[in-house]
C-alpha positions as CSV (number, residue, x, y, z in Angstrom):
1,M,28.3,-24.0,-7.4
2,D,26.3,-26.0,-4.9
3,E,27.1,-23.5,-2.2
4,R,25.8,-20.6,-4.3
5,L,22.7,-22.6,-5.2
6,I,22.0,-23.2,-1.5
7,Y,22.7,-19.6,-0.7
8,F,20.3,-18.0,-3.2
9,T,17.6,-20.6,-2.5
10,S,17.9,-19.9,1.2
11,V,17.6,-16.2,0.6
12,L,14.3,-16.7,-1.3
13,L,13.0,-19.1,1.4
14,L,13.9,-16.7,4.3
15,G,12.5,-13.7,2.4
16,I,9.1,-15.2,1.6
17,G,8.9,-16.9,5.0
18,A,9.5,-13.5,6.7
19,Q,6.8,-11.9,4.5
20,W,4.3,-14.6,5.3
21,L,5.0,-14.5,9.1
22,A,4.7,-10.7,9.1
23,W,1.3,-11.1,7.4
24,R,0.2,-13.6,10.0
25,L,1.4,-11.4,12.9
26,R,0.2,-8.2,11.3
27,L,3.7,-6.6,11.6
28,P,5.6,-4.5,9.0
29,S,7.4,-7.1,6.9
30,I,10.6,-5.1,6.7
31,L,11.2,-5.7,10.4
32,L,11.2,-9.5,10.1
33,L,13.1,-9.3,6.8
34,L,15.9,-7.4,8.4
35,A,15.8,-9.5,11.5
36,F,16.0,-12.7,9.5
37,G,18.8,-11.3,7.3
38,F,20.8,-10.0,10.3
39,T,20.5,-13.3,12.2
40,A,21.5,-15.3,9.1
41,G,24.5,-13.0,8.6
42,Q,25.9,-13.9,12.0
43,F,26.2,-17.6,11.0
44,Y,27.2,-17.3,7.4
45,D,29.6,-15.0,5.6
46,Q,28.2,-14.1,2.2
47,S,31.1,-11.8,1.2
48,E,32.9,-14.7,-0.5
49,L,29.8,-15.6,-2.6
50,V,28.6,-12.1,-3.6
51,E,31.3,-9.6,-4.5
52,P,30.4,-6.0,-3.3
53,N,30.4,-4.3,-6.7
54,T,28.2,-7.0,-8.2
55,L,25.9,-6.9,-5.2
56,F,25.4,-3.1,-5.4
57,A,24.8,-3.3,-9.1
58,L,22.0,-5.8,-8.5
59,V,20.7,-3.7,-5.6
60,S,20.6,-0.6,-7.8
61,L,18.7,-2.4,-10.5
62,S,16.2,-3.8,-8.0
63,V,15.6,-0.3,-6.5
64,A,14.9,0.9,-10.0
65,V,12.2,-1.7,-10.4
66,I,10.7,-0.8,-7.0
67,L,10.6,2.9,-7.9
68,L,9.1,2.1,-11.3
69,E,6.4,0.1,-9.6
70,G,5.8,3.0,-7.1
71,G,5.5,5.5,-10.0
72,L,2.9,3.3,-11.7
73,T,0.6,3.7,-8.6
74,L,0.7,7.5,-8.7
75,R,-2.3,9.3,-10.4
76,F,-2.4,13.0,-11.1
77,S,-6.0,13.0,-9.9
78,E,-4.8,12.4,-6.4
79,L,-3.0,15.8,-6.5
80,K,-6.3,17.7,-6.5
81,E,-6.3,17.5,-2.7
82,A,-2.7,16.7,-2.0
83,G,-0.7,18.5,-4.6
84,T,0.5,21.6,-2.7
85,S,1.2,19.5,0.4
86,V,3.3,17.0,-1.5
87,L,5.3,19.9,-3.1
88,R,5.9,21.5,0.2
89,L,7.1,18.3,1.8
90,I,9.5,17.4,-1.0
91,S,10.9,20.9,-1.2
92,I,10.8,22.8,2.1
93,G,10.4,19.6,4.1
94,T,13.5,18.0,2.5
95,L,15.6,21.1,3.2
96,V,14.4,21.2,6.8
97,T,15.1,17.5,7.3
98,W,18.5,17.7,5.7
99,A,19.6,20.7,7.8
100,I,18.5,19.4,11.2
101,S,19.6,15.9,10.5
102,A,23.0,17.1,9.5
103,V,23.4,18.9,12.8
104,A,22.3,15.8,14.6
105,A,24.7,13.6,12.6
106,H,27.6,15.9,13.4
107,K,26.9,16.6,17.1
108,V,25.3,13.3,18.1
109,A,26.6,10.6,15.7
110,G,30.1,12.1,15.6
111,F,30.4,12.5,11.8
112,S,32.6,15.2,10.3
113,W,30.5,18.0,8.6
114,P,31.0,16.7,5.1
115,V,30.0,13.1,6.0
116,A,27.1,14.4,8.2
117,L,25.7,16.3,5.3
118,L,26.0,13.2,3.1
119,V,24.3,10.9,5.7
120,S,21.5,13.4,6.3
121,A,20.9,13.7,2.6
122,I,20.6,10.0,2.3
123,L,18.1,9.9,5.2
124,V,15.7,12.4,3.8
125,V,14.1,9.6,1.9
126,T,11.2,7.5,3.2
127,G,10.3,4.9,0.5
128,P,7.4,3.0,-1.0
129,T,8.6,-0.3,0.3
130,V,7.6,0.6,3.8
131,I,5.1,3.5,3.3
132,G,2.9,1.3,1.0
133,P,2.4,-1.6,3.4
134,L,1.8,0.8,6.4
135,L,-0.8,2.7,4.5
136,K,-2.6,-0.5,3.6
137,M,-2.6,-1.5,7.2
138,V,-3.7,1.9,8.6
139,R,-5.9,3.0,5.7
140,P,-6.1,6.7,6.6
141,Q,-8.4,9.1,4.9
142,R,-7.8,9.7,1.2
143,S,-6.0,13.0,1.4
144,V,-3.5,11.8,3.9
145,N,-3.0,8.6,2.0
146,S,-2.3,10.5,-1.2
147,I,0.2,12.9,0.5
148,L,2.2,10.0,2.1
149,K,2.1,7.9,-1.0
150,W,3.3,10.6,-3.3
151,E,5.9,11.8,-0.8
152,G,7.2,8.3,-0.2
153,I,7.9,7.7,-3.9
154,V,9.0,11.1,-5.2
155,I,11.3,11.8,-2.2
156,D,13.5,8.8,-3.1
157,P,15.1,10.3,-6.3
158,V,15.2,13.7,-4.6
159,G,17.2,12.3,-1.7
160,A,19.5,10.4,-4.1
161,I,20.1,13.5,-6.2
162,L,20.8,15.5,-3.0
163,A,23.3,12.9,-1.9
164,V,25.0,13.0,-5.3
165,L,25.4,16.8,-5.0
166,V,26.8,16.6,-1.5
167,F,29.2,13.8,-2.5
168,G,30.3,15.7,-5.6
169,V,31.0,18.9,-3.7
170,F,33.1,17.4,-0.9
171,F,34.5,14.1,-2.3
172,G,34.2,14.2,-6.1
173,H,32.4,11.6,-8.1
174,G,33.2,8.0,-7.7
175,G,36.3,8.7,-5.7
176,S,37.9,10.7,-8.5
177,D,39.0,14.3,-8.4
178,D,36.0,15.6,-10.3
179,H,34.5,17.8,-7.7
180,T,31.3,19.8,-8.2
181,S,32.8,23.2,-7.3
182,G,30.8,26.2,-6.3
183,F,27.2,27.1,-6.9
184,G,27.5,27.0,-10.6
185,G,28.8,23.4,-10.5
186,V,26.0,22.3,-8.2
187,L,23.4,24.0,-10.5
188,L,24.9,22.3,-13.5
189,V,24.7,18.8,-12.0
190,L,21.2,19.4,-10.7
191,S,20.0,20.7,-14.1
192,K,21.6,17.8,-16.0
193,T,20.0,15.3,-13.6
194,I,16.5,16.8,-13.8
195,L,16.6,17.4,-17.6
196,L,17.9,13.9,-18.2
197,G,15.6,12.1,-15.8
198,A,12.5,14.0,-16.7
199,G,13.3,14.0,-20.5
200,L,14.1,10.3,-20.8
201,G,11.3,9.3,-18.4
202,F,8.5,11.1,-20.1
203,F,9.7,10.3,-23.6
204,A,10.0,6.6,-22.8
205,A,6.5,6.7,-21.2
206,W,5.1,8.3,-24.4
207,A,6.9,5.8,-26.7
208,L,5.9,2.7,-24.7
209,S,2.3,3.8,-24.5
210,Y,2.3,4.3,-28.2
211,I,3.9,1.0,-28.9
212,L,1.6,-0.9,-26.6
213,S,-1.5,0.9,-27.9
214,K,-0.6,-0.2,-31.4
215,H,-0.2,-3.8,-30.2
216,W,3.3,-4.1,-31.7
217,V,4.2,-6.2,-28.6
218,P,2.2,-9.3,-27.7
219,D,0.5,-9.3,-24.4
220,F,2.8,-12.0,-22.9
221,L,5.8,-9.8,-23.6
222,Q,4.5,-6.4,-22.6
223,S,5.4,-6.5,-18.9
224,L,8.9,-7.7,-19.7
225,V,9.4,-5.1,-22.4
226,V,8.4,-2.3,-19.9
227,L,10.8,-3.9,-17.3
228,V,13.7,-4.2,-19.7
229,V,13.2,-0.7,-21.1
230,S,13.1,0.8,-17.6
231,L,16.3,-1.0,-16.6
232,V,18.1,0.1,-19.8
233,L,17.0,3.7,-19.2
234,F,18.1,3.5,-15.6
235,T,21.6,2.3,-16.6
236,V,22.0,4.9,-19.4
237,S,20.9,7.7,-17.1
238,N,23.3,6.7,-14.4
239,L,26.2,6.4,-16.9
240,V,25.4,10.0,-18.2
241,Q,24.7,11.5,-14.8
242,H,25.4,9.7,-11.5
243,E,22.2,8.6,-9.7
244,S,19.8,10.2,-12.2
245,G,18.4,6.8,-13.0
246,L,16.1,6.8,-10.0
247,L,14.4,10.0,-11.3
248,T,14.2,8.5,-14.8
249,V,12.3,5.3,-13.8
250,T,10.1,7.2,-11.3
251,I,9.0,9.6,-14.1
252,L,8.6,6.7,-16.5
253,G,6.2,5.0,-14.0
254,I,4.2,8.2,-13.4
255,G,4.0,8.8,-17.1
256,L,2.7,5.3,-17.9
257,A,0.2,5.5,-15.0
258,N,-1.4,8.7,-16.3
259,Q,-1.6,8.0,-20.0
260,E,-4.9,6.7,-21.5
261,R,-3.8,5.1,-24.8
262,A,-2.6,1.7,-23.5
263,K,-3.9,-0.7,-20.8
264,I,-1.2,-1.3,-18.2
265,R,-3.0,-3.0,-15.3
266,H,-1.4,-6.3,-16.1
267,V,2.0,-4.5,-16.1
268,I,1.3,-3.1,-12.7
269,E,0.3,-6.5,-11.3
270,F,3.4,-8.1,-12.7
271,K,5.6,-5.4,-11.2
272,E,3.9,-5.8,-7.8
273,V,4.8,-9.5,-7.7
274,L,8.3,-8.7,-8.8
275,R,8.6,-6.0,-6.2
276,T,7.6,-8.4,-3.4
277,V,10.3,-10.9,-4.5
278,L,13.0,-8.2,-4.8
279,I,12.2,-6.6,-1.4
280,S,12.2,-10.0,0.2
281,C,15.6,-10.9,-1.2
282,L,17.2,-7.4,-0.8
283,F,16.5,-6.9,2.8
284,I,17.7,-10.4,3.6
285,I,21.0,-9.8,1.7
286,L,21.6,-6.3,3.0
287,G,20.7,-7.3,6.6
288,A,23.1,-10.1,6.5
289,R,26.0,-7.7,5.7
290,I,25.7,-6.1,9.1
291,S,27.7,-7.7,11.8
292,L,27.0,-7.6,15.5
293,D,30.4,-5.9,16.1
294,D,29.3,-3.1,13.6
295,L,26.1,-2.5,15.6
296,M,27.9,-2.6,19.0
297,M,30.3,0.0,17.7
298,V,27.7,2.6,17.0
299,W,24.5,1.6,18.9
300,K,24.6,4.4,21.5
301,E,25.0,7.3,19.1
302,A,22.7,5.6,16.5
303,V,19.8,5.2,19.0
304,L,20.1,8.9,20.1
305,F,20.3,10.0,16.4
306,L,17.2,7.9,15.7
307,L,15.3,9.5,18.5
308,I,16.2,13.0,17.2
309,L,14.9,12.0,13.7
310,I,11.6,10.8,15.1
311,V,10.9,13.4,17.8
312,I,12.4,16.5,16.4
313,V,13.3,16.3,12.7
314,R,10.1,14.9,11.2
315,P,7.7,17.0,13.2
316,A,9.7,20.1,12.4
317,S,9.8,19.2,8.7
318,V,6.1,18.7,8.5
319,F,4.9,21.8,10.5
320,I,7.5,24.2,8.9
321,S,6.7,23.0,5.4
322,M,2.9,23.2,6.0
323,I,2.9,26.7,7.3
324,G,-0.1,28.4,5.6
325,E,-1.4,25.2,4.2
326,K,-5.1,25.4,5.1
327,R,-6.3,22.2,3.4
328,V,-4.3,20.1,5.9
329,G,-5.7,20.3,9.5
330,T,-3.7,20.0,12.7
331,R,-4.7,16.3,13.2
332,E,-3.5,15.4,9.7
333,K,-0.2,17.3,10.4
334,V,0.3,15.4,13.6
335,F,-0.2,12.1,11.8
336,L,2.1,13.1,9.0
337,S,4.7,14.0,11.7
338,F,4.7,10.4,12.9
339,M,5.0,8.7,9.5
340,A,8.5,8.7,8.0
341,P,9.9,5.2,8.0
342,R,13.1,4.6,6.0
343,G,13.3,1.6,3.6
344,I,15.2,-0.1,0.9
345,V,16.3,3.1,-0.9
346,A,18.0,4.4,2.3
347,A,19.7,1.0,2.7
348,A,20.8,0.8,-0.9
349,V,22.0,4.4,-1.3
350,S,23.9,4.4,2.0
351,S,25.7,1.2,1.0
352,V,26.7,2.6,-2.4
353,F,28.0,5.9,-1.0
354,A,29.7,4.1,1.9
355,L,31.6,2.0,-0.6
356,E,32.5,5.1,-2.7
357,L,33.6,7.0,0.5
358,A,35.8,4.1,1.5
359,K,37.8,4.6,-1.7
360,T,38.9,8.0,-0.5
361,T,41.7,8.4,1.9
362,G,42.1,9.6,5.5
363,I,39.3,10.2,8.1
364,Y,36.5,10.0,5.6
365,A,37.4,6.4,4.7
366,E,37.2,5.5,8.4
367,E,33.8,7.2,8.8
368,A,32.5,5.2,5.9
369,A,32.4,2.0,8.0
370,R,29.9,3.6,10.4
371,I,27.4,4.9,7.8
372,V,25.7,1.5,7.0
373,P,25.2,0.3,10.6
374,I,23.8,3.6,11.7
375,T,21.5,3.6,8.7
376,Y,20.5,0.0,9.6
377,V,19.5,1.2,13.1
378,V,17.5,4.1,11.6
379,I,15.6,1.8,9.3
380,V,14.8,-0.8,11.9
381,G,14.0,1.9,14.5
382,T,11.7,4.0,12.3
383,V,9.9,1.0,10.8
384,A,9.3,-0.4,14.3
385,F,8.2,2.9,15.8
386,Y,6.0,4.1,13.0
387,G,4.7,0.6,12.3
388,L,3.5,0.0,15.8
389,L,2.3,3.6,16.4
390,S,0.7,4.6,13.1
391,A,-2.5,2.6,13.3
392,P,-3.5,3.5,16.9
393,L,-2.4,7.1,16.4
394,A,-4.5,7.4,13.2
395,R,-7.6,6.1,15.0
396,R,-6.9,8.4,18.0
397,L,-6.6,11.4,15.7
398,G,-9.7,10.4,13.7
399,V,-7.9,10.1,10.3
400,A,-8.6,6.3,10.1
401,L,-11.0,3.8,11.5
402,K,-10.1,0.8,13.6
403,N,-10.2,-2.5,11.6
404,P,-12.4,-1.2,8.7
405,Q,-15.3,-3.6,8.3
406,G,-17.8,-1.4,6.5
407,V,-19.5,-2.6,3.3
408,L,-19.6,-1.1,-0.2
409,F,-22.7,-2.2,-2.0
410,I,-22.5,-2.3,-5.8
411,G,-26.1,-2.3,-7.1
412,I,-28.9,-0.6,-5.2
413,R,-32.1,-2.6,-4.7
414,E,-34.7,-2.4,-1.9
415,W,-33.2,-5.4,-0.1
416,T,-29.6,-4.0,-0.3
417,I,-30.8,-0.7,1.0
418,D,-32.5,-2.5,4.0
419,A,-29.3,-4.5,4.7
420,A,-27.1,-1.4,4.4
421,K,-29.4,0.5,6.8
422,I,-29.1,-2.2,9.4
423,I,-25.3,-2.4,9.1
424,Q,-25.1,1.4,9.3
425,D,-27.3,1.5,12.4
426,A,-25.0,-1.1,14.0
427,G,-22.1,1.4,13.8
428,F,-20.3,0.3,10.6
429,R,-19.7,2.5,7.6
430,V,-21.7,1.7,4.4
431,L,-21.6,3.1,0.9
432,M,-23.8,2.3,-2.0
433,M,-23.1,2.7,-5.7
434,D,-25.3,2.5,-8.8
435,S,-25.3,4.0,-12.2
436,N,-29.1,4.5,-12.0
437,Y,-29.9,7.9,-10.5
438,G,-33.3,6.9,-9.2
439,A,-31.7,4.0,-7.2
440,T,-29.1,6.3,-5.6
441,R,-31.9,8.7,-4.7
442,D,-33.9,6.0,-3.0
443,A,-30.8,5.0,-0.9
444,R,-30.2,8.6,0.1
445,M,-33.8,9.1,1.1
446,A,-33.4,6.0,3.4
447,G,-30.4,7.8,5.0
448,V,-27.7,5.6,3.4
449,P,-24.8,7.3,1.6
450,A,-24.9,6.6,-2.2
451,L,-22.9,7.5,-5.3
452,N,-24.3,7.7,-8.7
453,A,-21.5,6.2,-10.7
454,N,-20.4,3.2,-12.8
455,V,-18.3,0.8,-10.8
456,L,-16.2,0.2,-13.8
457,S,-15.3,3.9,-14.4
458,D,-12.1,5.6,-13.6
459,F,-14.0,7.6,-11.0
460,A,-14.8,4.4,-9.1
461,A,-11.2,3.2,-9.3
462,E,-9.6,6.4,-8.2
463,E,-12.0,8.7,-6.4
464,I,-14.0,6.6,-4.0
465,D,-13.2,7.3,-0.3
466,L,-12.8,3.8,1.2
467,V,-12.0,4.9,4.7
468,G,-13.9,2.5,7.0
469,I,-14.7,0.1,4.1
470,G,-13.4,-3.4,4.4
471,N,-15.8,-5.4,2.2
472,M,-17.6,-5.1,-1.1
473,V,-20.8,-6.8,-2.1
474,A,-21.8,-6.8,-5.8
475,A,-25.5,-7.3,-6.1
476,T,-26.5,-6.0,-9.5
477,P,-28.8,-8.1,-11.8
478,N,-25.8,-8.3,-14.3
479,D,-23.5,-11.2,-13.3
480,Q,-20.7,-9.9,-15.6
481,V,-20.8,-6.5,-14.0
482,N,-20.6,-8.1,-10.6
483,T,-17.6,-10.2,-11.6
484,L,-15.8,-7.2,-13.1
485,A,-16.5,-5.2,-9.9
486,C,-14.9,-7.9,-7.9
487,I,-11.9,-7.9,-10.1
488,S,-11.6,-4.1,-10.0
489,L,-12.0,-3.7,-6.2
490,G,-10.4,-7.0,-5.2
491,H,-7.1,-5.3,-6.0
492,T,-7.8,-2.6,-3.4
493,L,-9.8,-4.5,-0.7
494,G,-8.2,-7.9,-1.2
495,N,-9.8,-10.8,-3.1
496,S,-11.0,-12.4,0.2
497,N,-13.1,-9.3,0.9
498,V,-15.1,-9.0,-2.3
499,F,-18.4,-10.9,-2.6
500,Q,-21.2,-11.2,-5.2
501,I,-24.5,-12.9,-5.5
502,K,-24.5,-16.3,-7.3
503,P,-24.3,-16.0,-11.1
504,V,-27.3,-17.3,-12.9
505,D,-25.3,-19.7,-15.1
506,V,-23.1,-21.1,-12.4
507,E,-24.8,-24.5,-12.5
508,E,-24.8,-24.7,-16.3
509,S,-22.5,-26.9,-18.3
510,D,-19.0,-25.8,-18.9
511,R,-20.0,-24.8,-22.5
512,K,-22.7,-22.4,-21.3
513,S,-21.5,-21.1,-18.0
514,S,-19.0,-18.3,-17.5
515,T,-15.7,-19.1,-15.7
516,T,-15.7,-18.8,-11.9
517,E,-12.0,-18.0,-11.7
518,F,-12.6,-14.3,-11.5
519,N,-15.8,-14.3,-9.4
520,G,-16.0,-12.9,-6.0
521,R,-16.8,-15.0,-3.0
522,P,-20.4,-16.2,-2.9
523,L,-22.7,-14.0,-0.8
524,G,-24.9,-15.8,1.8
525,D,-24.7,-19.1,3.7
526,H,-26.5,-20.7,0.8
527,P,-26.1,-18.4,-2.2
528,V,-28.9,-17.5,-4.6
529,N,-28.9,-15.7,-7.9
530,S,-30.8,-12.5,-8.8
531,F,-33.8,-14.4,-10.2
532,E,-34.1,-16.4,-7.0
533,I,-33.8,-13.2,-4.9
534,G,-36.5,-11.6,-7.0
535,S,-38.8,-14.7,-6.5
536,M,-38.3,-14.4,-2.7
537,L,-39.1,-10.7,-2.7
538,E,-42.3,-11.4,-4.6
539,K,-43.3,-13.8,-1.8
540,G,-42.8,-11.0,0.7
541,A,-39.2,-11.6,1.7
542,K,-37.6,-8.9,4.0
543,V,-34.2,-8.1,5.4
544,K,-34.3,-8.5,9.1
545,K,-31.8,-8.5,12.0
546,T,-32.2,-11.3,14.6
547,T,-30.2,-11.8,17.8
548,L,-29.5,-15.3,18.8
549,N,-29.5,-16.3,22.4
550,S,-29.7,-19.4,24.6
551,E,-33.4,-19.7,24.0
552,F,-33.3,-19.0,20.3
553,T,-30.4,-20.7,18.7
554,M,-29.4,-21.3,15.1
555,T,-31.5,-24.5,15.1
556,H,-34.5,-22.5,16.2
557,F,-33.8,-19.9,13.6
558,R,-34.0,-22.5,10.9
559,E,-37.2,-24.0,12.4
560,Y,-38.8,-20.6,12.5
561,Y,-37.8,-19.2,9.1
562,G,-37.2,-22.4,7.2
563,E,-34.3,-23.4,5.0
564,S,-35.1,-20.6,2.4
565,A,-33.8,-17.9,4.8
566,I,-30.4,-16.5,3.6
567,I,-28.0,-15.3,6.2
568,L,-26.1,-12.3,4.6
569,F,-24.1,-10.8,7.4
570,R,-23.2,-11.7,11.0
571,I,-22.2,-9.3,13.8
572,S,-20.4,-11.1,16.6
573,Q,-20.5,-10.2,20.3
574,G,-17.1,-8.6,19.8
575,R,-18.6,-6.2,17.2
576,E,-17.0,-7.9,14.3
577,L,-18.9,-7.8,11.0
578,D,-18.6,-10.9,8.8
579,V,-20.0,-11.3,5.3
580,Q,-21.5,-14.8,5.3
581,T,-20.5,-17.5,2.7
582,P,-21.2,-21.3,2.7
583,N,-17.8,-21.7,4.4
584,S,-18.4,-19.3,7.3
585,N,-18.4,-20.4,10.9
586,S,-21.8,-21.3,12.3
587,P,-23.5,-18.5,14.2
588,V,-23.6,-18.8,18.0
589,P,-25.7,-17.3,20.8
590,G,-25.0,-13.6,21.1
591,D,-24.5,-13.1,17.3
592,Q,-26.7,-10.8,15.4
593,L,-27.8,-12.2,12.0
594,I,-28.8,-10.0,9.1
595,S,-30.9,-12.2,6.8
596,L,-33.2,-12.2,3.9
597,V,-36.3,-14.1,5.1
598,I,-39.7,-14.8,3.8
599,D,-42.2,-13.1,6.1
600,E,-44.4,-16.2,6.4
601,K,-43.2,-18.2,9.3
602,S,-42.7,-21.8,8.4
603,G,-41.7,-23.4,11.7
604,T,-43.3,-24.4,14.9
605,G,-40.4,-23.8,17.3
606,P,-39.9,-21.0,19.8
607,I,-41.0,-17.5,19.0
608,A,-38.2,-15.5,17.5
609,P,-36.9,-12.5,19.4
610,E,-38.3,-9.2,18.1
611,D,-36.7,-8.6,14.7
612,E,-35.7,-5.3,13.3
613,E,-37.0,-4.7,9.8
614,V,-36.1,-1.7,7.8
615,D,-38.5,0.2,5.5
616,P,-37.4,2.5,2.7
617,S,-37.9,5.5,4.9
618,G,-35.1,4.4,7.0
619,K,-37.2,4.2,10.2
620,L,-37.4,1.1,12.3
621,P,-40.9,-0.2,13.0
């Protein structure tokens, strides 16, 4: 018992440690998870603690949760631009990938034709566990992001179903003699899988949304109810039709994400945390099952097979499936051609089918031992290659911006227009949003892009193109709207990148003030509220850009403008844009400060360098 306790605790520790280290090093987490797991497996044999059938049952349930969470992130509105492209990739692209990969698996990896067709079917998948983090790191333009996100989630059950069909045709189901014979048999299995998965998934989504909307389940149980229902449906589907459960939970997630009766944001947040824990543990455990001897046995053919997948298979799949697709340009197709990492679904499905294949007799059982290590090499190789290449390639092709640091302003006022104009002129992307049409018109007349929309609307949550945007500043006169904007966009941009002006009641007693738990980070080196900003503007305050140098330091800035001057943004010599807070590093010579200052000079120190002040016309004086 003590040994098992130490083992599972160590798995959690290694998994979360790998996730944290990957975040610090800005590397794909799956690389470190597999590396940690593989290394641990060389020193400790887990086979005596975790029996294979039990392990794969747990892996299957975990993959179901991961695909459910992936489905919960898919919105039909994203298909306006990406729908036909996604359909082409998961239909034509899947067949192209399967066909060419099968030839490579037979000719290069040395598998017999039946096993080659099975392995290539398994490897048509990509997966949300690796696509999602890479998209967050790269942040490509919205259409490309939608295509890859939808493909990465929907292709997983498609690949699993294809593998089931291949296994049934050549080997029977579960090592039995129940073969899927002929075209009619294949069509029957495919029809049962689709009807069962889609039927159960959509019905469960409708039923759950109805139950949740009626508040028949208390809030603290809703996430758990959705989780348990999804696992029950996954199990039932798999019992009725092998590997149909992945389709069921994916459809369930998509159905819940696109219904409007029940609120499910808290369910999504719960599933995201659970997914991180599951991924951390699964890759450690699965990585530990690979021995060094297994890799040495297959590394030459595995590496060559990997190169063919990257250089030939994926580009061919994208360009053939996209023939005649005019909404996706050549640059986007090239980027799509170099984004197909394999993840946990490939690892899990390959392990399951390798175990099933091992139950057969003869040459197929011998080949089963090579499936998992080759898949392991493919996973590590694709994640490493695409993880390191995707960001610079996206920037080179112009489908993403390097280190997005632009600012989204919520609330358009004269001073926010001035600040946005200076930031835009410095080379960073800015976008402004306000529900008042007159305010958005003023911003556009000043040459600043602006949207006339409510930040709390579905449009703001789903349709805003955030390419190049890394920060959000909420500066409306309504403190509650500012806080809600930070909650809404903190999920996308990260809580450390959402800012708001100081709430009016922040210094009131606990009885009168609103909670600060959900507030964004305070804007400005000494934050002020909307009334204080209004008072400064009445006294002639303007937004100006000031460059510090050896003759005009931060001390001189304070002497010149007084303590009332508020530093809003800082552009470093390395062209890094930082939103200023009370905890920001002190500016140094060479930095450019964007500040709200009262025009009347209060100090007697050195004369300030010529400042840039923006007027509503957008022209510098």
